Each structure stands twice: as C-alpha cells, then as structure tokens.
C-alpha positions in Angstrom: -16.0 -179.2 43.6 -16.7 -179.1 39.8 -13.0 -179.9 39.2 -13.2 -182.9 41.5 -16.3 -184.2 39.8 -14.7 -183.7 36.3 -11.6 -185.5 37.4 -13.7 -188.4 38.7 -15.6 -188.7 35.4 -12.4 -188.6 33.4 -10.8 -191.3 35.6 -13.9 -193.4 35.2 -13.8 -193.1 31.4 -10.1 -194.0 31.3 -10.7 -197.0 33.5 -13.6 -198.1 31.3 -11.4 -197.8 28.2 -8.7 -200.0 29.9 -11.4 -202.7 30.7 -12.6 -202.6 27.1 -9.1 -203.1 25.8 -8.5 -206.0 28.1 -11.8 -207.6 26.9 -10.8 -207.8 23.3 -10.9 -211.4 22.2 -7.4 -212.8 21.8 -5.2 -215.9 22.1 -1.6 -216.8 22.3 0.8 -219.0 20.4 4.4 -219.9 21.3 7.2 -222.2 20.2 9.2 -221.5 23.4 11.5 -219.1 21.6 8.9 -216.7 20.2 5.7 -215.7 22.1 2.9 -213.9 20.2 -0.5 -212.5 21.2 -3.0 -212.7 18.4 -6.2 -210.8 18.3 -9.4 -212.6 17.1 -11.8 -211.2 14.5 -15.1 -210.2 16.0 -17.6 -207.7 14.5 -18.8 -206.4 17.8 -16.0 -206.8 20.3 -12.8 -207.2 18.1 -9.7 -205.0 18.7 -10.0 -204.0 15.0 -13.4 -203.3 13.4 -12.2 -201.1 10.5 -12.8 -201.9 6.9 -9.4 -201.4 5.5 -7.2 -204.2 6.8 -7.8 -207.9 6.9 -9.3 -208.9 10.3 -7.3 -212.2 10.6 -3.8 -212.6 12.0 -3.5 -209.3 13.8 -0.6 -209.6 16.2 -0.7 -207.2 19.2 2.6 -208.4 20.9 5.5 -210.5 19.7 8.5 -211.2 22.0 11.8 -213.0 21.3 15.1 -213.1 23.3 14.0 -210.3 25.6 13.0 -208.0 22.8 9.5 -206.8 21.8 8.8 -206.6 18.1 5.1 -205.5 18.0 3.3 -202.9 19.9 0.6 -200.2 19.5 2.0 -197.4 17.3 -1.3 -195.5 16.5 -2.4 -192.9 18.9 -5.3 -192.6 19.7 -6.3 -196.2 19.4 -9.9 -197.3 18.6 -11.4 -200.4 16.9 -13.1 -198.3 14.2 -10.1 -196.3 13.1 -9.0 -197.5 9.7 -5.3 -198.0 10.4 -5.3 -198.6 14.2 -4.0 -202.1 13.8 -0.8 -203.9 14.8 1.6 -206.6 13.6 2.2 -207.5 9.9 -1.3 -206.0 9.1 -2.4 -207.1 5.6 -4.8 -205.5 3.2 -6.4 -206.5 -0.1 -6.5 -203.3 -2.2 -9.5 -204.0 -4.5 -13.0 -203.5 -3.2 -14.8 -206.1 -5.2 -17.9 -204.8 -6.9 -17.6 -201.3 -5.6 -17.7 -199.6 -9.0 -20.8 -201.5 -10.1 -22.7 -201.0 -6.9 -25.2 -198.2 -6.6 -25.5 -196.0 -3.5 -27.1 -198.2 -0.9 -25.8 -201.3 -2.6 -23.0 -203.6 -1.4 -19.4 -204.5 -2.2 -16.8 -206.9 -0.8 -13.6 -206.4 1.1 -11.6 -209.7 1.4 -10.8 -210.5 5.0 -13.5 -208.0 6.2 -16.9 -208.7 4.7 -19.8 -207.3 2.7 -20.0 -203.5 3.1 -22.6 -200.9 2.3 -21.8 -198.3 -0.4 -22.8 -194.7 0.5 -23.6 -192.0 -2.0 -20.0 -191.1 -3.0 -18.1 -190.8 -6.2 -15.1 -193.0 -5.4 -13.9 -195.6 -2.8 -12.2 -193.9 0.2 -9.5 -196.2 1.4 -9.1 -194.4 4.8 -12.8 -194.4 5.6 -14.6 -197.0 7.8 -17.7 -198.3 6.0 -20.8 -199.9 7.5 -20.5 -203.7 7.5 -23.6 -205.5 6.3 -22.2 -209.0 6.8 -18.7 -210.1 8.1 -18.8 -213.5 6.5 -18.4 -216.8 8.4 -15.2 -217.0 10.5 -13.8 -220.2 11.9 -10.7 -220.5 14.0 -8.6 -223.5 14.9 -5.2 -223.5 16.8 -2.4 -225.5 18.3 0.4 -224.4 20.7 2.5 -222.8 18.0 -0.1 -222.1 15.2 -3.5 -220.5 14.6 -5.6 -220.7 11.5 -8.4 -218.3 10.4 -10.9 -219.3 7.7 -13.4 -216.8 6.3 -16.2 -218.0 4.0 -18.2 -215.3 2.2 -20.9 -215.3 -0.5 -22.3 -212.1 -1.9 -25.4 -211.5 -4.1 -23.2 -209.8 -6.7 -21.4 -213.0 -7.8 -18.3 -212.7 -5.5 -17.7 -215.6 -3.2 -14.5 -217.1 -1.7 -12.9 -219.2 1.1 -10.0 -217.3 2.5 -7.6 -219.0 4.9 -4.6 -217.6 6.8 -2.3 -219.6 9.1 0.2 -218.1 11.5 2.9 -220.7 12.3 5.9 -220.4 14.7 8.5 -222.9 13.5 9.6 -225.3 16.1 13.1 -224.6 17.3 13.5 -221.4 15.3 12.7 -217.7 15.9 10.5 -217.7 12.7 6.9 -216.8 12.0 5.3 -217.9 8.7 2.0 -216.6 7.4 0.5 -219.0 5.0 -2.4 -217.8 2.8 -4.9 -219.4 0.5 -7.7 -217.9 -1.5 -10.3 -220.1 -3.3 -12.8 -218.5 -5.6 -16.1 -220.2 -5.2 -18.1 -217.5 -6.9 -19.0 -216.5 -10.5 -16.6 -213.6 -11.0 -12.9 -213.4 -11.2 -11.1 -212.0 -8.1 -8.2 -209.8 -9.1 -6.4 -207.7 -6.5 -3.1 -206.7 -5.0 -2.4 -207.8 -1.4 0.3 -206.4 0.8 1.7 -206.4 4.3 2.2 -203.1 6.0 4.7 -204.5 8.5 4.0 -202.4 11.5 7.1 -203.5 13.5 7.7 -201.4 16.6 11.0 -202.9 17.9 11.6 -202.2 21.6 9.4 -199.1 21.4 12.3 -197.1 19.9 11.4 -193.7 18.4 12.2 -193.7 14.6 15.6 -191.9 14.1 19.3 -192.9 14.2 19.5 -196.5 15.1 16.4 -197.6 13.1 17.4 -198.9 9.7 15.6 -200.7 6.8 17.8 -202.8 4.6 16.8 -204.2 1.2 18.3 -207.1 -0.9 18.2 -204.7 -3.9 19.1 -201.1 -4.4 15.9 -199.1 -3.6 15.3 -196.2 -6.0 12.8 -193.7 -4.6 10.1 -192.3 -7.0 9.8 -189.2 -4.8 12.2 -187.4 -2.4 12.3 -188.7 1.2 11.7 -186.1 3.8 12.5 -185.3 7.5 15.9 -186.9 7.8 15.2 -190.2 6.0 17.9 -191.0 3.4 18.9 -193.9 1.2 22.5 -195.1 1.6 23.2 -197.9 -0.9 20.7 -200.6 0.0 19.6 -199.1 3.3 17.2 -196.4 4.5 18.6 -194.5 7.5 17.5 -191.6 9.6 19.8 -188.7 10.3 17.5 -187.4 13.2 14.4 -188.4 15.1 11.1 -187.9 13.5 8.9 -185.5 15.4 5.1 -185.6 15.9 3.2 -185.1 12.7 6.3 -185.7 10.6 6.5 -188.6 8.1 8.7 -190.1 5.4 7.1 -191.7 2.3 8.0 -192.9 -1.2 7.3 -195.8 -3.6 10.5 -197.7 -4.4 11.7 -199.1 -7.7 14.8 -201.2 -8.2 13.5 -204.6 -7.1 13.1 -205.8 -10.7 9.8 -207.2 -12.2 9.2 -210.8 -11.3 11.8 -210.9 -8.5 10.9 -214.1 -6.6 13.6 -214.0 -3.9 13.8 -210.9 -1.8 14.5 -210.1 1.8 14.0 -206.9 3.7 15.3 -206.2 7.2 14.0 -203.8 9.8 16.5 -203.3 12.6 16.7 -201.4 15.9 20.5 -201.3 16.0 20.4 -199.3 19.3 18.8 -202.2 21.2 20.2 -205.0 19.0 17.1 -206.6 17.5 15.8 -207.1 13.9 13.4 -208.9 11.7 13.9 -210.2 8.1 10.9 -210.3 5.8 10.7 -212.6 2.8 8.0 -214.1 0.6 7.2 -216.7 -2.0 5.5 -214.6 -4.7 7.1 -212.0 -7.0 6.9 -208.4 -5.8 4.7 -206.0 -7.8 5.3 -202.9 -5.7 7.3 -201.7 -2.7 6.4 -198.7 -0.6 8.3 -197.2 2.4 6.3 -195.2 5.0 7.4 -194.0 8.4 6.2 -191.7 11.2 7.7 -191.2 14.7 6.5 -194.5 16.1 7.0 -196.9 13.2 9.1 -197.5 10.0 7.3 -199.7 7.5 8.6 -201.4 4.2 5.4 -202.5 2.5 5.6 -205.5 0.1 2.9 -206.0 -2.6 1.9 -209.1 -4.6 -0.7 -209.6 -7.3 -3.5 -212.2 -7.2 -5.7 -213.3 -10.1 -8.1 -216.0 -9.2 -10.7 -217.2 -11.6 -13.9 -219.1 -10.6 -13.1 -222.5 -9.3 -9.4 -221.7 -8.9 -7.3 -221.5 -5.7 -4.0 -219.6 -5.1 -1.4 -219.8 -2.3 1.3 -217.5 -1.0 3.5 -217.2 2.1 5.3 -214.5 4.0 8.1 -215.3 6.4 9.5 -213.3 9.3 12.8 -214.3 10.9 13.6 -212.6 14.2 17.2 -212.1 15.3 19.5 -210.2 17.6 22.8 -208.4 17.3 25.2 -206.6 19.5 23.6 -203.2 20.3 25.3 -200.2 18.9 
C-alpha cells in the first residue's frame, strides 16, 4: 500500500513538472526553411531564471531539413540552475559594480537585471543570485524575427538599453543575432561577451562523428582529455564521452584582431552542421564538451562610454551533408 501511494505521489510530481515546462512563455519564428522556438524572459515563469546567462534570445528548438540543432543538454533541468539554458546562450562576463558594492548592496548583470550582493569575498559565476529588479523588457516580433529590448537603470550609475534581434533570413537556412548596447548611465560599461553555442545536433552523444572545425589552427593552452584531440584545424573525438567526463581548454592561434572567422560544429553521422561567424574581432576562444554537447565559445570585447552605443552580430548558417 505504501509503495502504491509513493508511486502515485511521484507520478503526480512528474506530471506537474511536465505541465510547468509546457507553461514556460515562448513563441516561434520561421522563414519556411528554419523553424525555431524562442523562450521569453520572465522573472517568475521563464524557462531560465538564473543570473549567469542573458535572458533574451534563448532558443529551445531549431529545426532545418529534418534535423534538430537545439535541444535540452543539461540534466536535471530547472529555471534556477545557472547553466540550464539552451541555444546560442550568451553571457556578459563583467558584473557591473560588484566590487564596489557592500554586502546587501546591488550590482548589475546585463541581460539579467539588478542583483543583490551577499556577504562573500568574490563573485561566483556559477551561483544564482537574488534578483532585485529585472529591468524593463519589451518584445516585438514578425514571422521570421523577434526583438528583445531591456532598459535598466541602477542607483550606482550604471544604465543601458540593450537590444537583441533574432532574424531568420528569407530564403536561406541562416539565423543572425543582432546586438546593440547603448550606455545611458554615468559610468563606462566594459565587459567581454560570448556565445556558449549549446548546439545539440540530432541528439547525438559526443564521440566519433561529432567534429568542431576552425578557420585557424587551434592551439590548446592545456591538454584535452577523454578522447578529444586536435587534428590540424579540427577537434575530433576518438571515443564517446561518458557521464561526468568532460573536455576543456582555452584555444590560441586565432590571431589578435582577427575579424573574419568561422567555426563549424558537425554531426557527421547524421549529416548536419552549423557554421558560426561574427562581425567583431575575437578576444578569446574556449572549447568545452561533455557527453551531451560540444561547444566552441567565441568571445568579443565591449567598451561603451556614457552616451555611446555599440553594435555586433553573430551569424549561424545551417547545412546538411551526406551522413558518414
């Protein structure tokens, strides 16, 4: 009898979790070639309520030519987990005003909001902080595009208007993310911004068949582990990664001030890939992988003085190939 009651409780909890997942605010964009599901920022009901990644432009599903390029990779999944986010997933590294704030004071995370600083000695990137104020979010969209605008003003002199537009190009399997950041505050905003690129192509386990190709010869600053190797301009895997295994290194070799680059992530087993390129010089490249996802992370630097505005773009071209 106790076992039956326990099973009923567990099933009820699982059903409730499924309902909550379906209730996350979201919308869809399509250009008839590419179809994407985009999650909407919401401090109480959003699919991502962490304080690490930018809340705008989170893609939970992207399909092209019968292939799926984006899916959940993080297990377990919960809105408050710092990295339980899907799609390109972008982060601004600098926590504005954190070092000057006293315990109980506030600091700013671009794309997230104004956060409360606890009594601690240093910012903890993988921690989820209490949100005092998420800023003012506005969303507009068409059939093949969606635009997020966040306006935020803090009492510490930081204020900005941040805008991100996801646009599927008509007639092409291409997604462009257009960014702008306008400094309307009293203090300079200086930070690095990067895309984590959580592409889970056709749900393939990371191993032979998953490759990451660079337009330059990547030079690892530390040794890759668990079957990940660099062959020329390509990172390959000699075996499948197992649970709790990872591969990580920062990469040199792209050249300072390199303006034109492209990086490809391919599932050669199923015959699908994505090419990543950008309009701003790279300042850093990192490679990270676990069993469910292989990520080339591309970093750019932003330095925006009061009254100034800066722009940058990232482009994703989706393609297919004969499966191997």
